[in-house]
PyMOL Python script that loads the backbone (N, CA, C, O; Angstrom):
from pymol import cmd

cmd.read_pdbstr("""\
ATOM      1  N   MET A   1     184.865 116.337 117.629  1.00  0.00           N
ATOM      2  CA  MET A   1     185.211 117.670 117.114  1.00  0.00           C
ATOM      3  C   MET A   1     183.936 118.386 116.667  1.00  0.00           C
ATOM      4  O   MET A   1     183.242 117.944 115.752  1.00  0.00           O
ATOM      5  N   LYS A   2     183.653 119.485 117.328  1.00  0.00           N
ATOM      6  CA  LYS A   2     182.453 120.249 116.976  1.00  0.00           C
ATOM      7  C   LYS A   2     182.798 121.312 115.933  1.00  0.00           C
ATOM      8  O   LYS A   2     183.834 121.971 116.022  1.00  0.00           O
ATOM      9  N   ILE A   3     181.926 121.467 114.957  1.00  0.00           N
ATOM     10  CA  ILE A   3     182.097 122.520 113.955  1.00  0.00           C
ATOM     11  C   ILE A   3     181.080 123.610 114.262  1.00  0.00           C
ATOM     12  O   ILE A   3     179.881 123.348 114.354  1.00  0.00           O
ATOM     13  N   ASN A   4     181.573 124.835 114.418  1.00  0.00           N
ATOM     14  CA  ASN A   4     180.677 125.957 114.686  1.00  0.00           C
ATOM     15  C   ASN A   4     179.964 126.317 113.386  1.00  0.00           C
ATOM     16  O   ASN A   4     180.561 126.901 112.481  1.00  0.00           O
ATOM     17  N   ILE A   5     178.686 125.962 113.302  1.00  0.00           N
ATOM     18  CA  ILE A   5     177.920 126.187 112.072  1.00  0.00           C
ATOM     19  C   ILE A   5     177.797 127.679 111.784  1.00  0.00           C
ATOM     20  O   ILE A   5     177.839 128.093 110.625  1.00  0.00           O
ATOM     21  N   GLY A   6     177.645 128.483 112.823  1.00  0.00           N
ATOM     22  CA  GLY A   6     177.538 129.932 112.638  1.00  0.00           C
ATOM     23  C   GLY A   6     178.775 130.499 111.966  1.00  0.00           C
ATOM     24  O   GLY A   6     178.677 131.280 111.019  1.00  0.00           O
ATOM     25  N   LYS A   7     179.952 130.098 112.465  1.00  0.00           N
ATOM     26  CA  LYS A   7     181.209 130.574 111.871  1.00  0.00           C
ATOM     27  C   LYS A   7     181.344 130.073 110.447  1.00  0.00           C
ATOM     28  O   LYS A   7     181.798 130.795 109.560  1.00  0.00           O
ATOM     29  N   LEU A   8     180.940 128.816 110.236  1.00  0.00           N
ATOM     30  CA  LEU A   8     181.028 128.212 108.914  1.00  0.00           C
ATOM     31  C   LEU A   8     180.158 128.980 107.923  1.00  0.00           C
ATOM     32  O   LEU A   8     180.590 129.279 106.810  1.00  0.00           O
ATOM     33  N   LEU A   9     178.921 129.299 108.337  1.00  0.00           N
ATOM     34  CA  LEU A   9     178.010 130.048 107.474  1.00  0.00           C
ATOM     35  C   LEU A   9     178.552 131.446 107.211  1.00  0.00           C
ATOM     36  O   LEU A   9     178.467 131.947 106.090  1.00  0.00           O
ATOM     37  N   GLY A  10     179.110 132.076 108.246  1.00  0.00           N
ATOM     38  CA  GLY A  10     179.677 133.413 108.086  1.00  0.00           C
ATOM     39  C   GLY A  10     180.790 133.416 107.055  1.00  0.00           C
ATOM     40  O   GLY A  10     180.864 134.307 106.209  1.00  0.00           O
ATOM     41  N   ALA A  11     181.661 132.406 107.130  1.00  0.00           N
ATOM     42  CA  ALA A  11     182.765 132.296 106.177  1.00  0.00           C
ATOM     43  C   ALA A  11     182.224 132.059 104.771  1.00  0.00           C
ATOM     44  O   ALA A  11     182.729 132.624 103.801  1.00  0.00           O
ATOM     45  N   ALA A  12     181.195 131.220 104.666  1.00  0.00           N
ATOM     46  CA  ALA A  12     180.606 130.921 103.364  1.00  0.00           C
ATOM     47  C   ALA A  12     180.001 132.180 102.749  1.00  0.00           C
ATOM     48  O   ALA A  12     180.155 132.430 101.553  1.00  0.00           O
ATOM     49  N   VAL A  13     179.314 132.969 103.571  1.00  0.00           N
ATOM     50  CA  VAL A  13     178.696 134.205 103.075  1.00  0.00           C
ATOM     51  C   VAL A  13     179.764 135.175 102.585  1.00  0.00           C
ATOM     52  O   VAL A  13     179.588 135.828 101.556  1.00  0.00           O
ATOM     53  N   LYS A  14     180.872 135.270 103.319  1.00  0.00           N
ATOM     54  CA  LYS A  14     181.967 136.155 102.907  1.00  0.00           C
ATOM     55  C   LYS A  14     182.507 135.737 101.548  1.00  0.00           C
ATOM     56  O   LYS A  14     182.766 136.583 100.692  1.00  0.00           O
ATOM     57  N   VAL A  15     182.678 134.429 101.348  1.00  0.00           N
ATOM     58  CA  VAL A  15     183.193 133.915 100.078  1.00  0.00           C
ATOM     59  C   VAL A  15     182.221 134.231  98.951  1.00  0.00           C
ATOM     60  O   VAL A  15     182.626 134.626  97.858  1.00  0.00           O
ATOM     61  N   VAL A  16     180.926 134.052  99.230  1.00  0.00           N
ATOM     62  CA  VAL A  16     179.901 134.313  98.210  1.00  0.00           C
ATOM     63  C   VAL A  16     179.926 135.775  97.799  1.00  0.00           C
ATOM     64  O   VAL A  16     179.821 136.096  96.615  1.00  0.00           O
ATOM     65  N   LYS A  17     180.064 136.660  98.778  1.00  0.00           N
ATOM     66  CA  LYS A  17     180.060 138.099  98.482  1.00  0.00           C
ATOM     67  C   LYS A  17     181.305 138.501  97.698  1.00  0.00           C
ATOM     68  O   LYS A  17     181.246 139.383  96.841  1.00  0.00           O
ATOM     69  N   LYS A  18     182.435 137.853  97.991  1.00  0.00           N
ATOM     70  CA  LYS A  18     183.688 138.207  97.309  1.00  0.00           C
ATOM     71  C   LYS A  18     183.715 137.704  95.875  1.00  0.00           C
ATOM     72  O   LYS A  18     184.100 138.442  94.969  1.00  0.00           O
ATOM     73  N   ASN A  19     183.311 136.459  95.656  1.00  0.00           N
ATOM     74  CA  ASN A  19     183.332 135.909  94.294  1.00  0.00           C
ATOM     75  C   ASN A  19     182.164 134.960  94.053  1.00  0.00           C
ATOM     76  O   ASN A  19     182.282 133.752  94.260  1.00  0.00           O
ATOM     77  N   PRO A  20     181.028 135.517  93.611  1.00  0.00           N
ATOM     78  CA  PRO A  20     179.835 134.697  93.341  1.00  0.00           C
ATOM     79  C   PRO A  20     180.055 133.685  92.220  1.00  0.00           C
ATOM     80  O   PRO A  20     179.451 132.613  92.231  1.00  0.00           O
ATOM     81  N   SER A  21     180.917 134.015  91.249  1.00  0.00           N
ATOM     82  CA  SER A  21     181.150 133.096  90.126  1.00  0.00           C
ATOM     83  C   SER A  21     181.753 131.787  90.614  1.00  0.00           C
ATOM     84  O   SER A  21     181.462 130.722  90.071  1.00  0.00           O
ATOM     85  N   LEU A  22     182.593 131.871  91.641  1.00  0.00           N
ATOM     86  CA  LEU A  22     183.211 130.666  92.210  1.00  0.00           C
ATOM     87  C   LEU A  22     182.138 129.757  92.789  1.00  0.00           C
ATOM     88  O   LEU A  22     182.188 128.538  92.625  1.00  0.00           O
ATOM     89  N   VAL A  23     181.165 130.362  93.470  1.00  0.00           N
ATOM     90  CA  VAL A  23     180.082 129.591  94.082  1.00  0.00           C
ATOM     91  C   VAL A  23     179.229 128.930  93.004  1.00  0.00           C
ATOM     92  O   VAL A  23     178.835 127.771  93.135  1.00  0.00           O
ATOM     93  N   ILE A  24     178.946 129.681  91.932  1.00  0.00           N
ATOM     94  CA  ILE A  24     178.128 129.139  90.841  1.00  0.00           C
ATOM     95  C   ILE A  24     178.823 127.937  90.212  1.00  0.00           C
ATOM     96  O   ILE A  24     178.187 126.919  89.939  1.00  0.00           O
ATOM     97  N   SER A  25     180.133 128.057  89.981  1.00  0.00           N
ATOM     98  CA  SER A  25     180.872 126.942  89.383  1.00  0.00           C
ATOM     99  C   SER A  25     180.918 125.756  90.334  1.00  0.00           C
ATOM    100  O   SER A  25     180.861 124.605  89.902  1.00  0.00           O
ATOM    101  N   ALA A  26     181.021 126.039  91.635  1.00  0.00           N
ATOM    102  CA  ALA A  26     181.048 124.956  92.625  1.00  0.00           C
ATOM    103  C   ALA A  26     179.709 124.228  92.641  1.00  0.00           C
ATOM    104  O   ALA A  26     179.665 123.001  92.726  1.00  0.00           O
ATOM    105  N   VAL A  27     178.615 124.992  92.559  1.00  0.00           N
ATOM    106  CA  VAL A  27     177.277 124.389  92.573  1.00  0.00           C
ATOM    107  C   VAL A  27     177.065 123.543  91.320  1.00  0.00           C
ATOM    108  O   VAL A  27     176.517 122.443  91.397  1.00  0.00           O
ATOM    109  N   THR A  28     177.497 124.050  90.169  1.00  0.00           N
ATOM    110  CA  THR A  28     177.320 123.292  88.928  1.00  0.00           C
ATOM    111  C   THR A  28     178.172 122.029  88.954  1.00  0.00           C
ATOM    112  O   THR A  28     177.779 120.999  88.406  1.00  0.00           O
ATOM    113  N   ALA A  29     179.342 122.108  89.592  1.00  0.00           N
ATOM    114  CA  ALA A  29     180.214 120.936  89.690  1.00  0.00           C
ATOM    115  C   ALA A  29     179.626 119.901  90.643  1.00  0.00           C
ATOM    116  O   ALA A  29     179.756 118.697  90.422  1.00  0.00           O
ATOM    117  N   LEU A  30     178.974 120.383  91.714  1.00  0.00           N
ATOM    118  CA  LEU A  30     178.420 119.470  92.718  1.00  0.00           C
ATOM    119  C   LEU A  30     177.050 118.927  92.320  1.00  0.00           C
ATOM    120  O   LEU A  30     176.597 117.925  92.874  1.00  0.00           O
ATOM    121  N   GLY A  31     176.394 119.573  91.375  1.00  0.00           N
ATOM    122  CA  GLY A  31     175.061 119.151  90.953  1.00  0.00           C
ATOM    123  C   GLY A  31     174.963 117.661  90.650  1.00  0.00           C
ATOM    124  O   GLY A  31     174.155 116.965  91.265  1.00  0.00           O
ATOM    125  N   PRO A  32     175.770 117.152  89.711  1.00  0.00           N
ATOM    126  CA  PRO A  32     175.723 115.720  89.363  1.00  0.00           C
ATOM    127  C   PRO A  32     176.047 114.823  90.550  1.00  0.00           C
ATOM    128  O   PRO A  32     175.484 113.737  90.689  1.00  0.00           O
ATOM    129  N   VAL A  33     176.956 115.280  91.405  1.00  0.00           N
ATOM    130  CA  VAL A  33     177.341 114.495  92.584  1.00  0.00           C
ATOM    131  C   VAL A  33     176.143 114.347  93.517  1.00  0.00           C
ATOM    132  O   VAL A  33     175.852 113.257  94.011  1.00  0.00           O
ATOM    133  N   VAL A  34     175.448 115.473  93.749  1.00  0.00           N
ATOM    134  CA  VAL A  34     174.278 115.449  94.632  1.00  0.00           C
ATOM    135  C   VAL A  34     173.201 114.535  94.051  1.00  0.00           C
ATOM    136  O   VAL A  34     172.574 113.766  94.780  1.00  0.00           O
ATOM    137  N   GLN A  35     172.987 114.621  92.734  1.00  0.00           N
ATOM    138  CA  GLN A  35     171.979 113.779  92.092  1.00  0.00           C
ATOM    139  C   GLN A  35     172.349 112.309  92.219  1.00  0.00           C
ATOM    140  O   GLN A  35     171.480 111.464  92.431  1.00  0.00           O
ATOM    141  N   ALA A  36     173.638 112.000  92.088  1.00  0.00           N
ATOM    142  CA  ALA A  36     174.095 110.615  92.217  1.00  0.00           C
ATOM    143  C   ALA A  36     173.846 110.105  93.632  1.00  0.00           C
ATOM    144  O   ALA A  36     173.414 108.969  93.829  1.00  0.00           O
ATOM    145  N   ILE A  37     174.125 110.962  94.615  1.00  0.00           N
ATOM    146  CA  ILE A  37     173.912 110.573  96.016  1.00  0.00           C
ATOM    147  C   ILE A  37     172.420 110.339  96.266  1.00  0.00           C
ATOM    148  O   ILE A  37     172.041 109.374  96.930  1.00  0.00           O
ATOM    149  N   LYS A  38     171.583 111.219  95.735  1.00  0.00           N
ATOM    150  CA  LYS A  38     170.137 111.064  95.907  1.00  0.00           C
ATOM    151  C   LYS A  38     169.670 109.761  95.265  1.00  0.00           C
ATOM    152  O   LYS A  38     168.834 109.052  95.825  1.00  0.00           O
ATOM    153  N   ALA A  39     170.212 109.448  94.089  1.00  0.00           N
ATOM    154  CA  ALA A  39     169.841 108.212  93.399  1.00  0.00           C
ATOM    155  C   ALA A  39     170.248 107.004  94.233  1.00  0.00           C
ATOM    156  O   ALA A  39     169.511 106.022  94.317  1.00  0.00           O
ATOM    157  N   GLU A  40     171.421 107.081  94.846  1.00  0.00           N
ATOM    158  CA  GLU A  40     171.902 105.976  95.684  1.00  0.00           C
ATOM    159  C   GLU A  40     170.999 105.773  96.894  1.00  0.00           C
ATOM    160  O   GLU A  40     170.679 104.642  97.258  1.00  0.00           O
ATOM    161  N   THR A  41     170.588 106.884  97.516  1.00  0.00           N
ATOM    162  CA  THR A  41     169.773 106.771  98.729  1.00  0.00           C
ATOM    163  C   THR A  41     168.356 106.307  98.396  1.00  0.00           C
ATOM    164  O   THR A  41     167.676 105.737  99.250  1.00  0.00           O
ATOM    165  N   LYS A  42     167.903 106.547  97.157  1.00  0.00           N
ATOM    166  CA  LYS A  42     166.550 106.137  96.767  1.00  0.00           C
ATOM    167  C   LYS A  42     166.476 104.641  96.488  1.00  0.00           C
ATOM    168  O   LYS A  42     165.405 104.042  96.582  1.00  0.00           O
ATOM    169  N   LYS A  43     167.618 104.033  96.142  1.00  0.00           N
ATOM    170  CA  LYS A  43     167.630 102.596  95.848  1.00  0.00           C
ATOM    171  C   LYS A  43     167.162 101.808  97.069  1.00  0.00           C
ATOM    172  O   LYS A  43     167.543 102.120  98.197  1.00  0.00           O
ATOM    173  N   PRO A  44     166.339 100.791  96.842  1.00  0.00           N
ATOM    174  CA  PRO A  44     165.866  99.978  97.969  1.00  0.00           C
ATOM    175  C   PRO A  44     167.011  99.209  98.610  1.00  0.00           C
ATOM    176  O   PRO A  44     167.864  98.653  97.919  1.00  0.00           O
ATOM    177  N   ARG A  45     167.020  99.184  99.932  1.00  0.00           N
ATOM    178  CA  ARG A  45     168.084  98.470 100.646  1.00  0.00           C
ATOM    179  C   ARG A  45     167.745  96.979 100.683  1.00  0.00           C
ATOM    180  O   ARG A  45     166.604  96.591 100.931  1.00  0.00           O
ATOM    181  N   LEU A  46     168.749  96.167 100.435  1.00  0.00           N
ATOM    182  CA  LEU A  46     168.529  94.715 100.453  1.00  0.00           C
ATOM    183  C   LEU A  46     168.916  94.149 101.803  1.00  0.00           C
ATOM    184  O   LEU A  46     168.805  92.942 102.022  1.00  0.00           O
TER     185      LEU A  46
END
""", "prot")
cmd.dss("prot")
cmd.show_as("cartoon", "prot")
cmd.util.cbc("prot")
cmd.orient("prot")
């Protein structure tokens, strides 16, 4: 299943323009998750 990145970005931009506060809250919510993922990937593989 291919995802059209162009369409995806277009939809994302529309959402951002309509309600920027939603995007800000989403980013703040995802912040810790992203940091956790980065921490996991930095751990040495055994």
